[in-house]
Backbone bond lengths (Angstrom), bond angles and torsions (degrees), N, CA, C in turn:
res aa  C-N    CA-C-N  psi(-1)  N-CA   C-N-CA  omega(-1)  CA-C   N-CA-C  phi
1 M - - - 1.440 - - 1.524 108.64 -
2 Q 1.299 115.80 134.65 1.456 120.45 178.94 1.523 108.90 -113.79
3 I 1.322 115.95 135.35 1.461 121.02 178.88 1.517 107.54 -108.63
4 K 1.300 116.09 129.07 1.452 120.64 -179.84 1.528 108.56 -123.07
5 L 1.324 115.75 127.35 1.458 121.00 177.43 1.514 109.56 -99.07
6 S 1.311 114.82 142.59 1.455 118.06 174.04 1.527 108.32 -74.14
7 E 1.317 116.37 162.22 1.471 119.74 178.38 1.521 110.70 -59.49
8 T 1.323 117.38 -36.21 1.465 121.33 179.19 1.524 110.43 -64.70
9 E 1.331 117.34 -45.63 1.463 121.21 178.43 1.523 111.00 -62.44
10 L 1.306 116.16 -42.51 1.456 121.64 179.58 1.530 110.56 -61.71
11 E 1.312 116.78 -47.70 1.468 120.51 179.79 1.524 111.41 -64.58
12 T 1.328 117.42 -36.19 1.467 120.98 177.71 1.520 110.62 -63.20
13 K 1.329 116.60 -45.10 1.467 120.72 179.85 1.531 111.28 -67.02
14 L 1.313 117.15 -40.38 1.466 120.05 177.70 1.525 110.99 -65.59
15 A 1.323 117.53 -37.11 1.465 120.79 177.96 1.529 110.40 -63.23
16 L 1.324 117.30 -38.98 1.465 120.68 176.67 1.530 111.04 -64.58
17 L 1.322 116.42 -42.00 1.465 119.80 176.71 1.522 111.49 -64.86
18 D 1.328 117.10 -40.89 1.472 120.93 176.26 1.520 110.25 -57.69
19 Q 1.329 116.60 -47.41 1.462 121.69 -178.59 1.530 110.43 -63.24
20 F 1.323 116.77 -47.15 1.458 120.92 -178.66 1.529 111.44 -60.52
21 T 1.329 116.45 -47.59 1.466 118.94 -178.01 1.524 111.84 -69.37
22 T 1.323 117.31 -30.56 1.467 120.30 175.35 1.524 110.29 -66.74
23 E 1.338 116.62 -42.47 1.465 120.94 179.26 1.529 112.00 -65.78
24 H 1.316 117.55 -26.06 1.465 122.47 -177.71 1.530 111.66 -116.70
25 D 1.319 115.76 30.63 1.459 122.46 -175.29 1.527 113.31 -59.79
26 D 1.324 117.73 -28.75 1.466 119.83 178.82 1.528 111.74 -67.93
27 D 1.339 116.30 -26.89 1.460 120.99 -174.82 1.523 114.62 -106.87
28 L 1.337 116.98 -31.14 1.460 121.16 -173.32 1.524 111.84 -120.02
29 G 1.302 115.58 138.94 1.457 121.28 171.86 1.516 108.50 -117.14
30 W 1.330 116.65 152.62 1.452 120.25 175.81 1.508 109.61 -164.63
31 V 1.304 115.06 158.59 1.452 122.11 173.39 1.528 105.61 -114.18
32 R 1.322 115.72 122.26 1.469 120.03 -178.45 1.526 109.14 -61.19
33 P 1.334 117.18 127.83 1.466 119.46 -179.60 1.525 111.97 -63.36
34 R 1.315 116.28 142.36 1.466 120.76 178.17 1.517 111.79 -83.57
35 G 1.326 116.59 -16.04 1.459 121.39 178.01 1.510 109.14 -153.69
36 G 1.301 117.92 133.27 1.455 121.19 -179.76 1.513 112.47 77.13
37 L 1.332 115.53 -163.36 1.465 120.98 -177.49 1.527 113.51 -116.58
38 T 1.310 117.97 -1.05 1.462 119.93 -176.57 1.521 110.72 -74.88
39 S 1.313 114.86 126.15 1.463 119.89 177.40 1.531 108.37 -138.95
40 F 1.304 116.33 174.54 1.463 122.26 -176.26 1.524 108.57 -137.21
41 P 1.353 116.81 66.66 1.466 120.02 -177.79 1.529 111.96 -64.00
42 W 1.316 115.97 167.01 1.458 120.60 -178.49 1.517 110.62 -142.81
43 L 1.326 114.64 159.88 1.463 122.18 175.19 1.521 107.21 -85.38
44 R 1.316 116.27 121.77 1.470 120.85 -174.37 1.528 113.51 -63.10
45 D 1.333 116.65 -27.67 1.467 117.68 -179.03 1.531 112.53 -78.15
46 G 1.348 116.82 -1.67 1.452 120.98 176.43 1.515 114.99 80.40
47 S 1.341 116.61 4.09 1.464 118.58 -178.74 1.527 111.27 -73.42
48 D 1.323 114.99 161.10 1.457 122.52 179.11 1.534 108.65 -65.61
49 A 1.313 117.34 128.38 1.465 122.09 -175.61 1.529 113.49 -79.25
50 R 1.333 118.50 -6.84 1.473 119.97 -177.34 1.534 111.46 -59.10
51 A 1.322 119.20 -44.70 1.466 121.63 179.34 1.530 110.43 -63.76
52 F 1.308 116.80 -39.65 1.470 122.55 176.70 1.530 109.86 -59.69
53 C 1.331 116.88 -46.39 1.466 121.80 179.95 1.523 111.02 -64.02
54 R 1.312 117.09 -40.46 1.471 120.83 178.23 1.526 110.91 -64.26
55 A 1.311 116.66 -41.80 1.467 120.30 179.57 1.530 111.11 -62.58
56 L 1.316 117.33 -38.81 1.464 120.16 178.41 1.522 112.17 -72.87
57 A 1.331 117.57 -31.84 1.467 121.31 179.97 1.526 111.05 -60.00
58 V 1.322 117.25 -33.81 1.462 121.83 177.97 1.534 110.71 -59.84
59 H 1.328 116.01 -26.87 1.467 122.31 -179.40 1.527 112.46 -99.92
60 G 1.321 116.77 11.54 1.460 121.00 176.70 1.517 115.62 86.14
61 V 1.338 116.84 9.56 1.462 120.78 178.53 1.528 107.48 -101.41
62 L 1.321 116.75 115.75 1.456 120.33 -177.49 1.529 110.64 -103.54
63 L 1.326 114.96 122.67 1.460 122.34 178.76 1.525 108.90 -128.82
64 A 1.298 116.66 152.54 1.461 121.53 173.62 1.524 107.86 -93.70
65 P 1.334 118.15 122.56 1.462 120.18 179.20 1.526 111.04 -69.77
66 G 1.303 115.58 149.65 1.454 121.90 -174.93 1.511 115.82 -64.66
67 D 1.351 117.43 -20.64 1.458 116.62 179.11 1.531 111.55 -66.05
68 C 1.317 117.39 -16.49 1.479 121.31 172.94 1.527 110.71 -68.12
69 F 1.330 116.12 -19.72 1.467 122.78 -177.97 1.530 111.58 -116.79
70 E 1.340 116.12 15.54 1.460 123.31 -178.36 1.526 113.63 61.21
71 M 1.340 115.62 31.05 1.475 122.04 175.91 1.536 106.31 -140.99
72 S 1.316 116.05 81.90 1.470 121.66 -166.57 1.526 115.84 -61.09
73 E 1.313 119.15 -27.36 1.465 120.07 -178.52 1.538 112.61 -81.48
74 H 1.326 116.69 -9.03 1.464 121.69 -179.41 1.530 111.76 -93.54
75 F 1.318 116.48 167.59 1.463 122.48 173.46 1.521 107.93 -152.26
76 R 1.309 114.30 160.21 1.470 119.74 179.84 1.506 108.51 -139.84
């Protein structure tokens, strides 16, 4: 199955991510993707993101911790 987003849907989702990361700029860093929605945000304090990912999983948000990619402060 292939999922295709319209440009409007894509821009709406990116705008939400922009807003969220701006509101949490002290804690989260990210580079806005130039295409698609895949990004690799990081914890600004440099801590290991695995605990962060586990805490979000309890709330139904599943993220891959950066140590899976040899960059422990990042998550995807």
